[in-house]
Backbone as CSV, one residue per row, in Angstrom:
resi,resn,N_x,N_y,N_z,CA_x,CA_y,CA_z,C_x,C_y,C_z
1,UNK,6.158,-11.116,19.649,5.588,-10.610,20.715,4.166,-9.912,20.538
2,UNK,3.362,-9.847,21.489,1.657,-9.333,21.257,1.926,-8.451,22.434
3,UNK,0.927,-7.451,22.410,0.924,-6.564,23.770,-0.871,-6.196,23.516
4,UNK,-0.826,-6.485,24.687,-2.965,-6.135,25.339,-3.195,-4.279,24.802
5,UNK,-4.466,-4.323,24.588,-4.820,-3.149,24.464,-4.281,-2.112,26.006
6,UNK,-4.831,-2.627,27.068,-4.736,-2.548,28.630,-3.172,-1.675,28.666
7,UNK,-2.466,-2.641,28.675,-0.857,-2.559,28.834,-0.493,-1.401,27.291
8,UNK,-1.057,-1.890,26.004,-0.466,-0.430,25.342,-1.091,1.102,25.932
9,UNK,-2.284,1.131,25.908,-2.989,2.137,26.946,-1.890,2.669,27.799
10,UNK,-1.759,2.017,28.634,-0.666,2.618,30.060,0.688,2.851,29.751
11,UNK,1.224,2.086,28.185,2.531,2.945,27.993,2.512,4.238,27.345
12,UNK,1.324,4.702,26.513,0.507,5.707,26.331,0.664,6.799,27.391
13,UNK,0.134,6.468,28.112,-0.332,7.346,29.374,1.206,7.877,30.093
14,UNK,1.924,6.708,30.208,3.149,6.821,30.573,3.996,8.048,29.894
15,UNK,3.700,7.872,28.592,4.636,8.649,27.597,4.198,10.551,27.743
16,UNK,2.595,10.279,27.929,2.266,11.466,28.050,2.612,12.530,29.583
17,UNK,2.365,11.395,30.557,2.869,11.884,31.975,4.448,12.178,31.576
18,UNK,5.147,11.408,31.237,6.495,11.762,31.254,6.896,13.415,30.594
19,UNK,6.253,13.513,29.760,6.451,15.009,28.597,5.863,16.277,29.214
20,UNK,4.780,15.823,30.028,4.291,16.575,31.107,4.668,17.237,32.128
21,UNK,5.093,16.253,32.759,5.950,16.464,33.951,6.786,17.904,34.039
22,UNK,7.611,18.291,32.936,8.451,19.213,33.140,7.816,20.596,33.152
23,UNK,6.752,20.849,32.211,5.894,21.961,31.971,5.085,22.188,33.668
24,UNK,4.539,21.220,34.000,3.458,21.235,35.165,4.314,21.402,36.074
25,UNK,5.520,20.763,36.401,6.580,21.057,37.423,6.870,22.347,37.587
26,UNK,6.849,22.848,36.558,7.759,24.221,36.602,6.084,25.173,36.700
27,UNK,4.994,24.964,36.623,3.910,25.747,36.907,3.271,25.472,38.575
28,UNK,3.988,24.452,39.074,4.044,24.308,40.547,5.243,24.963,41.494
29,UNK,6.349,25.129,40.865,7.239,26.122,41.112,7.156,27.540,41.279
30,UNK,6.747,27.738,40.193,6.586,29.111,39.785,5.278,29.731,40.628
31,UNK,4.459,29.083,41.337,3.365,29.303,41.964,3.705,29.200,43.768
32,UNK,4.669,28.210,43.752,5.513,28.331,45.139,6.445,29.799,45.199
33,UNK,7.054,30.315,44.291,7.862,31.276,44.075,7.148,32.616,44.434
34,UNK,5.922,32.345,43.337,5.230,33.807,43.673,4.674,33.942,45.050
35,UNK,4.100,32.765,45.663,3.653,32.905,47.027,4.473,33.462,48.014
36,UNK,6.112,33.565,47.870,7.084,34.068,48.754,7.203,35.372,48.335
37,UNK,7.368,35.762,47.250,7.753,36.578,46.702,7.218,38.336,46.667
38,UNK,8.040,38.887,47.033,7.512,40.173,47.150,7.458,41.538,46.431
39,UNK,9.304,41.382,45.568,9.412,42.069,44.836,8.588,42.411,43.353
40,UNK,8.143,43.437,42.955,7.400,43.449,41.858,7.878,42.994,40.598
41,UNK,9.057,43.254,40.319,9.800,43.058,39.483,9.817,41.190,39.093
42,UNK,10.297,40.949,40.412,10.533,39.288,40.640,9.013,38.353,40.277
43,UNK,8.074,39.538,40.754,6.397,38.708,40.740,6.334,38.896,39.311
44,UNK,6.492,39.553,38.756,6.075,39.944,37.129,6.887,38.931,36.527
45,UNK,8.263,38.403,36.865,9.171,37.523,36.130,8.044,36.131,36.141
46,UNK,7.973,35.795,37.455,7.501,34.433,38.246,5.677,34.528,37.111
47,UNK,5.201,35.340,36.948,3.917,35.388,36.049,4.231,34.928,34.937
48,UNK,5.209,35.655,34.202,5.709,35.398,32.834,6.497,33.856,32.527
49,UNK,6.992,33.213,33.778,6.966,31.806,33.793,5.840,30.913,34.148
50,UNK,5.086,31.408,34.658,3.714,30.473,34.876,2.860,30.731,33.677
51,UNK,2.883,31.506,32.686,2.148,32.018,31.632,3.044,30.783,30.826
52,UNK,4.153,30.973,30.645,4.775,30.136,29.545,4.861,28.544,29.760
53,UNK,4.638,28.344,31.143,4.606,26.903,31.587,3.052,26.354,30.988
54,UNK,2.125,27.251,31.313,0.921,26.795,31.160,0.420,26.409,29.687
55,UNK,1.154,27.557,28.602,1.163,27.548,27.207,2.025,26.111,26.814
56,UNK,2.846,25.862,27.185,3.522,24.490,26.912,2.882,23.534,27.516
57,UNK,2.107,23.332,28.425,1.239,22.393,29.001,0.268,22.093,27.974
58,UNK,-0.601,23.174,27.788,-1.942,23.386,27.034,-1.340,22.468,25.426
59,UNK,-0.352,23.252,25.028,0.160,22.692,23.474,0.274,21.361,23.246
60,UNK,1.203,20.792,24.566,1.336,19.549,24.496,0.027,18.561,24.585
61,UNK,-1.103,19.167,25.716,-2.180,18.342,25.524,-3.045,18.284,24.295
62,UNK,-2.911,19.249,23.697,-3.705,19.563,22.436,-3.110,18.392,21.382
63,UNK,-1.924,18.332,21.325,-1.146,17.475,20.274,-1.415,16.091,20.842
64,UNK,-1.578,15.699,22.054,-1.898,14.273,22.723,-2.800,13.864,22.337
65,UNK,-3.825,14.727,22.066,-5.299,14.447,22.235,-5.569,14.127,20.829
66,UNK,-4.990,14.657,19.859,-4.940,14.362,18.767,-4.280,13.181,18.337
67,UNK,-2.786,13.002,18.812,-1.993,12.144,18.027,-2.491,10.616,19.190
68,UNK,-2.598,10.846,20.123,-3.023,9.273,20.861,-4.502,9.371,21.077
69,UNK,-5.322,9.898,21.102,-6.651,10.178,21.798,-7.766,9.501,20.961
70,UNK,-8.792,9.510,20.921,-9.910,8.531,19.962,-10.336,9.769,18.844
71,UNK,-9.983,10.826,18.999,-10.413,11.678,18.014,-11.847,12.261,18.051
72,UNK,-12.641,12.493,19.478,-13.884,13.100,19.402,-13.992,14.337,18.941
73,UNK,-15.122,14.762,18.789,-15.461,15.874,17.989,-14.883,15.737,16.583
74,UNK,-14.154,14.679,16.123,-13.786,15.075,14.641,-14.099,13.649,13.378
75,UNK,-14.993,13.611,12.421,-15.126,12.566,11.670,-14.217,11.772,11.264
76,UNK,-14.618,10.982,9.813,-13.532,9.958,9.622,-12.325,10.960,8.659
77,UNK,-12.437,12.006,8.178,-11.671,12.807,7.677,-11.250,14.517,8.944
78,UNK,-10.103,14.645,8.933,-9.495,15.571,9.960,-9.030,16.739,8.983
79,UNK,-9.472,17.869,9.465,-8.981,18.995,8.540,-7.267,19.172,8.839
80,UNK,-6.725,19.135,7.941,-5.273,18.834,7.963,-4.281,20.357,8.694
81,UNK,-5.287,21.487,8.849,-4.949,22.668,10.058,-5.043,22.171,11.262
82,UNK,-5.683,21.182,11.389,-5.516,21.079,12.901,-4.267,20.277,13.255
83,UNK,-3.611,19.491,12.373,-2.563,18.579,12.277,-1.673,19.782,12.428
84,UNK,-1.420,20.584,11.652,-0.089,21.253,11.241,-0.347,22.459,12.825
85,UNK,-1.353,22.995,13.008,-1.428,23.798,14.599,-0.767,22.668,15.513
86,UNK,-1.112,21.430,15.714,-0.739,20.672,16.585,0.804,20.497,16.418
87,UNK,1.470,20.127,15.469,2.698,20.072,15.398,3.402,21.127,15.727
88,UNK,3.287,22.628,15.179,3.878,23.737,15.470,3.602,23.936,17.252
89,UNK,2.257,23.849,17.753,2.520,23.793,19.059,3.759,23.211,19.784
90,UNK,3.730,21.783,19.217,4.673,20.653,20.170,6.489,21.151,19.944
91,UNK,6.311,21.505,18.411,7.919,21.491,17.950,8.384,23.319,18.069
92,UNK,7.127,24.111,17.574,7.467,25.507,17.056,8.446,26.247,18.440
93,UNK,8.488,25.419,19.701,9.262,26.193,20.686,10.441,25.995,20.477
94,UNK,11.235,25.124,19.714,12.589,24.916,19.670,12.793,25.872,18.160
95,UNK,13.637,27.124,18.752,14.257,27.961,17.904,15.548,27.417,17.111
96,UNK,15.534,26.245,17.179,16.766,25.685,16.101,15.895,24.790,15.302
97,UNK,14.766,24.537,14.906,13.936,23.629,14.264,13.079,24.690,13.350
98,UNK,13.200,24.097,12.203,12.396,24.975,11.220,11.154,23.859,10.615
99,UNK,10.421,24.174,10.445,9.022,23.088,10.152,8.606,23.609,8.675
100,UNK,8.708,22.834,7.818,7.954,22.942,6.410,7.092,22.350,6.028
101,UNK,5.681,22.866,6.070,4.697,22.028,5.844,4.077,22.027,4.416
102,UNK,4.132,20.505,4.117,3.886,20.533,2.663,2.565,19.764,2.123
103,UNK,1.596,19.739,3.128,0.595,18.820,2.973,-0.501,20.012,2.244
104,UNK,-0.617,19.675,1.157,-1.821,20.457,0.703,-3.357,20.110,0.428
105,UNK,-3.560,18.753,0.826,-4.699,18.525,1.258,-5.264,18.974,2.374
106,UNK,-6.747,19.485,1.910,-7.628,20.236,3.026,-7.748,19.000,4.343
107,UNK,-7.883,18.164,3.671,-8.459,16.922,4.805,-7.839,15.558,4.588
108,UNK,-7.435,14.638,5.581,-6.739,13.426,5.270,-7.767,12.442,6.448
109,UNK,-7.722,11.008,5.909,-8.191,10.056,7.060,-7.564,10.025,8.938
110,UNK,-8.282,10.199,9.785,-8.277,10.398,11.027,-6.752,9.464,11.031
111,UNK,-6.576,8.122,10.720,-5.787,7.429,11.029,-4.383,7.824,10.308
112,UNK,-4.627,8.541,9.171,-3.472,8.884,8.538,-2.760,10.296,9.365
113,UNK,-3.860,10.906,10.023,-3.663,11.775,11.184,-2.570,11.378,12.089
114,UNK,-3.118,10.610,12.664,-2.242,10.172,13.864,-0.859,9.556,13.473
115,UNK,-0.821,8.983,12.264,0.430,8.660,11.733,1.547,9.784,12.013
116,UNK,0.829,10.824,11.138,1.678,11.993,10.479,1.970,12.831,12.347
117,UNK,1.530,13.103,13.021,1.446,13.454,14.168,2.542,12.806,14.650
118,UNK,2.644,11.370,15.207,3.556,10.559,15.532,4.860,10.626,15.239
119,UNK,4.757,10.270,13.830,6.171,10.536,12.953,6.753,11.912,13.191
120,UNK,5.845,13.022,13.538,6.423,14.469,13.237,7.048,14.236,14.914
121,UNK,6.677,13.677,16.052,7.148,13.764,16.997,8.783,12.935,17.031
122,UNK,8.517,11.902,16.776,9.781,10.814,16.474,10.810,11.707,15.764
123,UNK,10.566,12.428,14.788,11.527,13.003,13.664,11.854,14.542,14.393
124,UNK,11.280,15.038,15.163,11.501,16.251,15.840,12.668,15.694,17.128
125,UNK,12.185,14.571,17.688,13.415,14.299,19.123,14.480,13.838,18.216
126,UNK,14.628,13.353,16.911,15.362,12.806,16.416,16.584,13.797,16.181
127,UNK,16.257,15.357,15.994,17.161,16.647,15.299,17.477,17.004,16.642
128,UNK,18.338,16.141,17.432,19.124,16.929,18.564,19.668,18.208,18.570
129,UNK,20.042,18.501,17.447,20.615,19.601,17.235,20.040,21.007,16.536
130,UNK,18.713,20.319,16.541,17.756,21.138,15.402,18.128,20.986,13.799
131,UNK,17.344,21.696,13.116,17.365,21.617,12.043,16.250,21.917,11.149
132,UNK,15.967,21.063,10.179,14.625,21.395,9.282,13.530,20.014,9.380
133,UNK,12.592,20.356,9.475,11.719,18.855,9.867,10.762,19.309,8.216
134,UNK,10.500,18.574,7.389,9.651,18.951,6.523,8.853,17.584,6.380
135,UNK,7.264,18.237,6.001,6.071,17.243,6.209,5.094,17.288,5.129
136,UNK,5.269,16.086,4.760,4.192,16.120,3.241,3.286,14.843,3.479
137,UNK,2.132,14.936,2.796,0.742,14.235,2.384,0.194,14.362,1.534
138,UNK,-0.346,13.324,0.980,-1.212,13.624,0.073,-2.263,11.993,0.081
139,UNK,-3.475,12.525,-0.376,-4.265,10.952,-0.859,-4.929,10.831,-2.101
140,UNK,-4.806,9.928,-2.734,-5.310,9.533,-4.255,-5.681,8.040,-4.292
141,UNK,-6.958,8.400,-5.024,-7.281,6.506,-5.389,-7.362,5.536,-3.684
142,UNK,-7.687,6.174,-2.619,-7.942,5.395,-1.625,-6.869,5.388,-1.194
143,UNK,-5.351,5.704,-1.144,-4.351,5.521,-0.815,-3.671,6.885,-0.505
144,UNK,-3.408,6.723,1.226,-2.495,8.374,1.531,-1.235,7.541,1.702
145,UNK,-0.538,8.793,1.215,1.235,8.620,1.542,1.512,9.872,2.474
146,UNK,2.513,9.220,3.359,2.939,10.296,3.970,4.678,10.321,4.343
147,UNK,4.781,11.359,3.914,6.658,11.763,3.915,7.044,12.519,4.661
148,UNK,8.250,12.440,5.715,8.759,13.196,6.312,10.542,13.627,6.309
149,UNK,11.092,14.399,6.100,12.626,14.668,5.979,12.939,15.375,7.129
150,UNK,13.830,14.605,8.003,14.455,15.520,8.689,15.716,15.468,8.666
151,UNK,16.587,16.590,8.435,17.618,17.004,8.446,18.250,18.405,9.014
152,UNK,19.645,17.870,9.756,20.281,18.891,10.593,21.584,18.360,10.536
153,UNK,22.383,19.001,11.346,23.972,18.852,12.092,24.108,17.224,12.696
154,UNK,23.183,16.702,13.238,23.103,15.730,13.778,21.688,15.131,13.674
155,UNK,21.551,13.884,13.401,20.374,13.547,13.929,20.273,11.929,13.972
156,UNK,19.993,11.803,15.029,20.134,10.533,15.673,18.355,10.000,16.066
157,UNK,18.385,8.432,15.666,16.936,7.824,15.752,17.290,6.460,16.429
158,UNK,16.794,6.127,17.657,17.098,4.976,18.531,16.950,3.812,17.553
159,UNK,17.553,2.788,17.593,17.680,1.526,17.289,16.253,0.644,17.427
160,UNK,15.904,0.925,18.726,14.465,0.603,19.113,13.361,1.347,18.452
161,UNK,13.346,2.437,18.191,12.308,3.102,17.434,12.322,2.751,15.916
162,UNK,13.383,2.839,15.596,13.638,2.441,14.219,12.969,0.745,13.681
163,UNK,13.506,-0.360,14.447,12.891,-1.354,14.778,11.415,-1.554,14.853
164,UNK,10.905,-0.780,15.788,9.558,-0.999,16.123,8.704,-0.421,14.767
165,UNK,9.226,0.529,14.482,8.582,1.533,13.146,8.059,0.402,12.036
166,UNK,9.284,-0.519,12.082,9.432,-1.263,10.520,8.362,-2.430,11.080
167,UNK,8.876,-3.137,12.328,8.385,-4.323,12.713,7.962,-4.806,13.489
168,UNK,7.123,-3.463,14.590,6.361,-3.694,15.431,6.876,-3.781,16.342
169,UNK,6.018,-4.908,17.406,7.009,-5.092,18.777,8.020,-6.354,18.214
170,UNK,7.908,-7.425,17.340,8.958,-8.127,17.125,9.662,-8.786,17.807
171,UNK,8.976,-9.241,19.011,9.882,-9.992,19.701,10.698,-9.045,20.981
172,UNK,10.440,-7.917,20.649,10.846,-7.008,21.872,10.091,-6.523,22.853
173,UNK,10.187,-6.117,24.063,9.467,-5.362,25.085,8.612,-4.092,24.503
174,UNK,7.734,-3.351,23.948,7.764,-2.110,24.157,7.718,-1.294,25.178
175,UNK,7.927,-0.420,25.126,8.165,0.742,26.453,7.353,2.032,26.250
176,UNK,7.405,2.781,27.148,6.996,4.241,26.908,7.666,5.082,25.884
177,UNK,8.914,4.696,25.821,9.976,5.565,24.460,9.403,5.303,23.091
178,UNK,9.008,3.826,23.071,8.543,3.006,21.323,7.101,2.981,21.499
179,UNK,6.467,3.253,22.138,4.704,3.254,22.676,4.438,3.901,21.105
180,UNK,4.949,5.137,20.676,4.519,6.296,19.631,4.735,5.409,18.325
181,UNK,6.067,4.899,18.550,6.359,3.825,17.105,5.565,2.677,16.855
182,UNK,5.205,2.156,18.009,4.172,1.068,17.965,2.839,1.283,17.459
183,UNK,2.381,2.427,17.505,1.327,3.149,17.257,1.365,3.107,16.083
184,UNK,2.475,3.594,15.532,2.420,3.959,13.873,2.598,2.968,13.235
185,UNK,3.251,1.876,13.551,3.371,0.539,12.906,1.780,-0.346,12.723
186,UNK,1.117,0.005,14.041,-0.031,-1.101,14.280,-1.228,-0.322,13.162
187,UNK,-1.234,1.207,13.469,-2.247,1.768,12.736,-1.868,1.614,11.033
188,UNK,-0.596,1.649,10.710,-0.574,1.220,8.903,-0.810,0.073,8.682
189,UNK,-0.305,-0.896,9.227,-0.292,-2.415,9.097,-1.968,-2.762,8.861
190,UNK,-2.460,-2.184,9.981,-3.760,-2.528,9.886,-4.556,-1.847,9.090
191,UNK,-4.269,-1.438,8.154,-4.628,-0.815,6.892,-4.267,-1.882,5.495
192,UNK,-2.828,-2.572,5.967,-2.476,-3.070,4.766,-1.278,-2.487,3.962
193,UNK,-1.153,-1.295,4.835,-0.093,-0.459,4.370,1.341,-1.118,4.962
194,UNK,2.115,-0.022,4.825,3.801,-0.145,5.444,4.447,1.077,5.843
195,UNK,5.436,0.961,6.722,6.326,1.959,7.206,7.542,1.955,6.693
196,UNK,8.494,3.011,6.181,9.865,2.800,5.561,10.590,4.074,6.487
197,UNK,11.921,3.403,6.991,12.545,4.644,7.589,14.136,4.348,6.710
198,UNK,14.616,5.123,6.144,15.806,5.359,5.953,16.943,5.232,6.585
199,UNK,17.696,4.354,6.009,19.171,3.775,6.574,19.644,4.693,7.364
200,UNK,20.254,4.497,8.329,21.223,5.434,9.303,21.975,6.305,8.685
201,UNK,22.145,7.674,8.772,22.982,8.357,8.264,22.814,9.986,9.538
202,UNK,24.195,10.445,8.907,24.218,11.517,10.313,23.630,12.685,9.956
203,UNK,23.330,13.024,8.537,22.585,14.478,8.714,21.209,14.528,8.353
204,UNK,20.533,13.153,7.784,19.229,12.863,7.437,18.671,11.675,7.701
205,UNK,17.226,12.302,7.893,16.500,10.930,8.231,15.354,10.873,7.367
206,UNK,14.729,9.861,6.570,13.100,10.107,6.075,12.581,9.236,6.441
207,UNK,11.435,9.351,6.888,10.316,8.569,6.969,9.017,8.495,5.859
208,UNK,8.597,7.463,5.672,7.402,6.996,4.647,6.488,5.939,5.168
209,UNK,5.173,6.651,5.098,3.805,5.918,5.471,2.902,5.749,4.262
210,UNK,2.380,4.279,4.129,1.415,4.321,2.845,0.495,3.514,3.752
211,UNK,-0.924,4.316,3.642,-2.015,3.541,4.561,-3.456,3.589,3.241
212,UNK,-3.875,2.446,3.342,-4.889,2.021,2.583,-6.298,2.276,3.068
213,UNK,-7.218,2.621,2.170,-8.468,3.111,2.932,-9.209,1.801,3.169
214,UNK,-10.237,1.734,4.505,-10.593,0.882,4.592,-12.065,0.801,4.999
């Protein structure tokens, strides 16, 4: 099954809107509460909630800009600190999740950064009860390798995502939920590389991606 660029862009937009709906909705609700509230303590609480919702919204937008966007303002190589900051902004609010950044490269190709970010988002969602997410990546002789290890008391990767990561659309309908996985598969295979996902296990999940220089 093939999907048109327009349809795929629509799926990514649907995913982005879905993830932003909660913090933006909280902003709207907080403003409505603030307009009707006269108690100083409650008004201060409303302002705290508004600040938190605004920060979460900004962090998600920064992540999606780098993970889904064209990467305007960046060259062919991206500072890996940008990727680390984006992942921390997206997943760092989860107090049950520990992030281990093991990328020593100062820069990685833009395509590799997008793959790394999208795999990190998928892995973070799979850690339904929290745990540890370790992220590594390196480039050598024109080949970039990315590895992520998600480990926790319960790790669940939807079979739709698993199949899409390794096989693309493969005759299945691509949905907003699987759009990031489809993007990973497409970006990697366009370089002649491959994506690997470990067999289902209760407490651990491994992702690997190999990308060739183009």
